[in-house]
C-alpha positions as a printed NumPy array, in Angstrom:
array([[ -0.013,  -0.024,  -0.138],
       [  1.534,   3.383,  -0.701],
       [  1.892,   6.276,   1.961],
       [ -0.954,   8.361,   0.472],
       [ -3.486,   5.232,   0.931],
       [ -1.935,   4.566,   4.278],
       [ -2.501,   8.234,   5.322],
       [ -6.051,   8.549,   4.181],
       [ -7.48 ,   5.048,   3.897],
       [-10.811,   5.996,   2.964],
       [-10.171,   8.89 ,   1.014],
       [ -9.745,  12.477,   1.641],
       [-12.463,  14.411,   2.937],
       [-14.799,  15.591,   0.213],
       [-17.473,  17.93 ,   1.411],
       [-21.016,  17.264,   0.253],
       [-22.54 ,  19.992,  -1.865],
       [-25.718,  19.61 ,   0.552],
       [-26.374,  17.467,   3.64 ],
       [-29.602,  16.036,   3.252],
       [-31.539,  15.041,   6.657],
       [-30.809,  11.318,   5.711],
       [-27.327,  12.066,   5.724],
       [-27.437,  14.082,   8.935],
       [-28.644,  11.186,  10.571],
       [-26.086,   8.864,   9.16 ],
       [-23.423,  11.414,  10.355],
       [-24.96 ,  11.541,  13.64 ],
       [-25.268,   7.859,  13.985],
       [-21.223,   7.414,  12.898],
       [-20.414,   9.906,  15.686],
       [-22.677,   7.625,  18.185],
       [-21.223,   4.324,  17.248],
       [-17.328,   5.491,  16.564],
       [-16.386,   4.655,  20.375],
       [-18.076,   1.046,  20.225],
       [-15.877,   0.39 ,  16.819],
       [-12.772,   2.031,  18.406],
       [-13.013,  -0.265,  21.361],
       [-13.615,  -3.082,  19.291],
       [-10.618,  -2.576,  17.358],
       [ -8.372,  -2.007,  19.62 ],
       [ -9.739,  -4.486,  22.53 ],
       [ -7.077,  -7.583,  22.027],
       [ -3.911,  -5.34 ,  21.071],
       [ -1.098,  -5.945,  23.056],
       [  1.45 ,  -2.761,  24.251],
       [  3.814,  -3.833,  21.152],
       [  0.785,  -3.248,  19.266],
       [ -0.501,  -0.063,  20.777],
       [  2.706,   1.532,  20.24 ],
       [  2.881,   0.335,  16.573],
       [  2.423,   3.513,  14.037],
       [ -0.479,   2.714,  11.407],
       [  2.005,   3.976,   8.88 ],
       [  5.768,   5.   ,   8.74 ],
       [  6.362,   8.201,  10.295],
       [  2.757,   7.852,  11.346],
       [  1.306,   7.978,  14.993],
       [  0.913,   4.745,  17.134],
       [ -2.304,   3.094,  17.922],
       [ -2.651,   4.79 ,  20.982],
       [ -1.583,   8.101,  19.873],
       [ -4.562,   7.717,  17.451],
       [ -7.313,   6.898,  20.078],
       [ -6.358,   9.588,  22.295],
       [ -6.09 ,  12.139,  19.252],
       [ -9.849,  10.84 ,  18.539],
       [-10.428,  12.14 ,  21.897],
       [ -8.552,  15.454,  21.809],
       [ -9.946,  16.217,  18.541],
       [-13.577,  15.421,  19.2  ],
       [-13.432,  17.434,  22.479],
       [-12.37 ,  20.373,  20.596],
       [-15.145,  19.717,  18.002],
       [-17.967,  19.499,  20.808],
       [-16.676,  22.866,  22.015],
       [-16.703,  24.382,  18.485],
       [-20.263,  23.215,  18.151],
       [-21.259,  25.049,  21.478],
       [-19.195,  28.064,  20.569],
       [-21.273,  28.29 ,  17.515],
       [-24.694,  27.451,  19.06 ],
       [-24.085,  30.026,  21.427],
       [-21.81 ,  32.961,  19.9  ],
       [-22.236,  34.647,  16.655],
       [-19.841,  33.391,  14.216],
       [-16.945,  32.987,  16.602],
       [-13.312,  32.662,  15.904],
       [-12.354,  29.309,  17.054],
       [ -8.997,  28.431,  18.849],
       [ -7.057,  26.02 ,  16.725],
       [ -4.691,  23.512,  18.395],
       [ -1.674,  21.592,  17.633],
       [ -2.401,  18.012,  17.284],
       [  0.994,  16.806,  16.646],
       [  2.21 ,  18.307,  19.67 ],
       [ -0.747,  17.182,  21.851],
       [  0.061,  13.702,  20.633],
       [  3.276,  13.696,  22.327],
       [  1.999,  15.393,  25.808],
       [  2.359,  13.214,  28.835],
       [ -1.073,  12.189,  29.221],
       [ -1.066,  10.609,  25.961],
       [  2.372,   8.92 ,  26.591],
       [  1.307,   7.848,  29.852],
       [ -2.275,   7.284,  30.192],
       [ -3.64 ,   3.767,  29.12 ],
       [ -6.146,   3.906,  26.027],
       [ -9.033,   2.408,  27.984],
       [ -9.082,   5.709,  29.854],
       [ -9.64 ,   7.609,  26.377],
       [-11.73 ,   4.951,  25.195],
       [-14.196,   5.385,  28.371],
       [-13.94 ,   9.106,  27.499],
       [-14.783,   8.746,  24.069],
       [-17.965,   7.022,  24.751],
       [-18.915,   9.477,  27.446],
       [-18.143,  12.388,  24.844],
       [-19.663,  10.99 ,  21.946],
       [-23.047,  10.041,  23.732],
       [-23.277,  13.764,  24.732],
       [-22.235,  14.851,  21.134],
       [-24.825,  12.596,  19.652],
       [-27.569,  13.722,  21.746],
       [-26.871,  17.147,  21.11 ],
       [-26.774,  16.865,  17.171],
       [-30.062,  15.303,  17.205],
       [-31.558,  17.958,  18.776],
       [-30.414,  20.67 ,  16.783],
       [-32.934,  22.191,  14.347],
       [-32.234,  22.952,  10.692],
       [-31.315,  26.743,  11.624],
       [-28.867,  25.467,  14.357],
       [-26.933,  23.552,  11.989],
       [-26.523,  26.491,   9.807],
       [-24.754,  28.275,  12.36 ],
       [-21.134,  28.886,  11.827],
       [-17.686,  29.315,  13.133],
       [-14.334,  30.663,  11.537],
       [-11.371,  28.66 ,  11.476],
       [ -8.407,  31.337,  11.718],
       [ -5.704,  29.107,  10.153],
       [ -7.694,  29.118,   6.42 ],
       [-10.199,  31.865,   7.52 ],
       [-12.975,  29.632,   6.48 ],
       [-16.454,  29.904,   7.85 ],
       [-17.628,  26.667,   8.577],
       [-21.501,  25.664,   9.052],
       [-21.989,  23.145,  11.411],
       [-23.593,  20.805,   9.194],
       [-20.42 ,  20.636,   7.211],
       [-18.674,  20.326,  10.3  ],
       [-20.589,  17.278,  11.031],
       [-20.064,  15.671,   7.942],
       [-16.243,  16.055,   8.767],
       [-16.061,  14.785,  12.032],
       [-18.102,  11.778,  10.918],
       [-15.501,  11.573,   8.368],
       [-12.38 ,  12.084,  10.72 ],
       [-13.78 ,   9.299,  13.073],
       [-13.968,   6.806,  10.314],
       [-10.887,   8.044,   8.969],
       [ -8.751,   7.114,  12.173],
       [-10.733,   3.681,  12.807],
       [ -9.65 ,   2.486,   9.402],
       [ -5.805,   3.382,  10.193],
       [ -6.304,   1.093,  13.27 ],
       [ -8.269,  -1.416,  11.288],
       [ -5.929,  -1.579,   8.498],
       [ -2.729,  -1.726,  10.481],
       [ -4.275,  -4.69 ,  12.234],
       [ -5.157,  -6.296,   8.725],
       [ -1.628,  -5.941,   7.309],
       [  0.215,  -7.199,  10.211],
       [ -2.26 , -10.07 ,  10.744],
       [ -3.394,  -9.315,  14.3  ]])
């Protein structure tokens, strides 16, 4: 498998021109069920396997799991800011630097899996309650000065979870684990 396929096992994110109600339900379900799929993917992995990068120069499986929590905590915060403020400018974070912090390097992944379950339950409950008007609310990402609608962000984070889950699953398949 080439490096691009290892980096983007389900392809790059493509923003749909419109997000239908049916797609919205699917994206919310993707978010709701991701923690269970991650838990199943890592449940029989030993420490060696958890410390194996999913690609040359990539994060380890453990870092991927911890990153999902870090990223999705930021996502929930972005949603809540957009729902309670007028087009806020969000605060980006250095995901590569966060992946090297002591909480990532010394915390067992079961802690992040548990946190992912709790976070995604709250997030999915919030998402299910949003009206079309609320999903049209926006935030600005200062890195690219792009204004994101929550509906678009929902699609992106549903993809993001599946993207990183595929890193883990594909690594396990390639190694015969």
